[in-house]
C-alpha positions in Angstrom: -9.3 -2.8 -2.4 -11.0 -2.0 -5.6 -9.9 0.6 -8.1 -6.7 1.2 -9.8 -3.5 1.4 -7.8 -0.6 3.3 -9.3 2.8 1.9 -8.5 6.4 2.0 -9.7 7.7 -0.9 -11.8 9.9 -2.1 -8.9 6.9 -2.3 -6.6 4.9 -4.3 -9.1 7.8 -6.7 -9.6 8.1 -7.1 -5.8 4.4 -7.8 -5.6 4.6 -10.5 -8.3 7.6 -12.1 -6.6 5.7 -12.2 -3.3 2.7 -13.8 -5.1 5.0 -16.4 -6.7 6.5 -17.2 -3.2 3.0 -17.6 -1.7 1.7 -19.8 -4.5 4.8 -21.9 -5.1 6.3 -22.4 -1.6 3.8 -21.5 1.1 0.6 -23.0 -0.4 2.2 -26.5 -0.9 3.6 -26.3 2.7 0.1 -25.5 4.0 -1.3 -28.5 2.2 1.4 -30.8 3.6 0.7 -29.6 7.1 -3.0 -30.4 6.7 -2.2 -33.9 5.3 0.2 -34.6 8.3 -2.4 -33.4 10.8 -5.1 -35.5 9.1 -3.0 -38.6 9.5 -3.0 -38.2 13.3 -6.5 -39.5 13.7 -10.0 -38.2 14.6 -10.5 -34.8 12.9 -13.1 -33.6 15.5 -10.6 -33.5 18.3 -7.5 -32.6 16.3 -6.4 -29.1 17.2 -3.3 -29.4 14.9 -5.7 -30.0 11.9 -7.9 -27.1 12.8 -4.8 -24.8 13.1 -3.5 -26.0 9.7 -6.9 -25.4 8.0 -7.1 -21.9 9.5 -3.5 -21.1 8.4 -4.4 -22.3 4.9 -7.5 -20.1 4.9 -5.5 -17.0 5.9 -2.9 -17.8 3.2 -5.5 -18.2 0.5 -7.1 -14.8 1.5 -3.7 -13.2 1.3 -3.1 -14.7 -2.1 -6.5 -13.5 -3.4 -5.8 -10.0 -2.0 -2.4 -9.8 -3.7 -3.7 -11.2 -7.0 -6.3 -8.4 -6.9 -3.7 -5.7 -6.2 -1.5 -7.0 -9.1 -4.5 -7.1 -11.4 -5.4 -3.5 -10.7 -1.9 -2.1 -10.6 -0.8 0.4 -13.2 2.8 1.4 -13.6 3.6 5.1 -13.5 6.6 6.2 -15.5 8.5 8.8 -13.5 9.7 10.6 -16.7 6.1 11.4 -17.7 5.0 13.0 -14.4 3.8 16.6 -14.6 5.2 18.7 -11.7 2.9 21.7 -12.2 0.5 20.0 -9.8 0.8 17.5 -7.0 0.2 14.0 -8.4 1.2 10.4 -7.6 5.0 9.9 -7.3 5.7 13.6 -7.0 7.6 14.9 -4.0 5.9 17.9 -2.4 7.4 20.3 0.1 4.7 21.8 2.3 4.6 24.2 5.2 2.1 23.5 8.0 0.6 26.9 8.5 -0.2 26.3 12.2 3.3 25.2 13.2 5.3 26.8 10.4 7.2 23.4 10.0 8.3 22.4 6.6 8.0 18.7 5.5 8.6 16.9 2.2 6.3 14.0 1.3 6.3 11.8 -1.7 2.8 10.8 -2.8 2.6 7.1 -3.4 0.2 4.1 -3.6 -1.1 2.5 -0.4 1.3 -0.5 -1.0 4.4 1.8 -1.0 3.4 4.1 1.8 6.0 4.4 4.6 5.9 7.5 6.8 9.4 7.0 8.1 10.7 7.4 4.5 8.4 10.4 3.9 6.1 8.4 1.6 2.4 9.0 2.2 -0.5 7.3 0.5 -2.6 9.1 -2.1 -5.6 7.8 -0.2 -4.5 9.2 3.2 -6.2 12.5 4.4 -3.0 14.5 3.7 -2.4 12.8 0.4 -6.0 13.4 -0.8 -5.8 17.0 0.3 -2.6 17.7 -1.6 -3.5 16.0 -4.9 -4.1 18.5 -7.7 -2.6 21.4 -5.8 -0.1 23.8 -7.4 2.8 25.7 -5.8 1.5 28.5 -3.6 -1.9 26.9 -3.0 -3.1 25.9 0.4 -4.6 22.5 1.1 -7.1 22.1 3.9 -6.9 18.6 5.2 -9.6 17.1 7.5 -7.7 15.1 10.1 -8.8 13.5 13.4 -7.2 16.5 15.2 -9.2 19.0 13.2 -8.5 20.9 10.0 -4.8 21.2 9.0 -3.6 23.8 6.5 -0.6 23.0 4.3 0.9 25.5 1.8 2.6 23.9 -1.2 6.1 25.3 -1.4 7.7 23.0 -4.1 6.8 20.1 -6.3 9.5 17.8 -7.8 10.1 14.2 -8.9 
């Protein structure tokens, strides 16, 4: 993931704690597992050693990805959000013009997205389509099922 990621202060703190856990606890455990497997003899035929090395590689990739996310994260202050248009961290009530169903979404970063909680990513098709829209405007969203039209009914924090 390149580019800036907008997150709340709580999410950034959770990301930093996860990174600390990976570096301080899981990385040393992976090194110990490799050392123990190495002691068991010939490395060419040691499946335990291969598995430990692969696990370490995956862990290092996860650490690198999380470090990148923390480095590009920008905290968004909820008190400074403009609710005249849909933006990151706003809650938007929309009506699907095809089904007449109303749904409320909160536009969040990829890291915070959780559809069950009504939080959609600003990089998702619906999130992208709604960004910048004002109350009363219609967003046309290109989805796998075709073009969906959403009318913005309300924007709040």
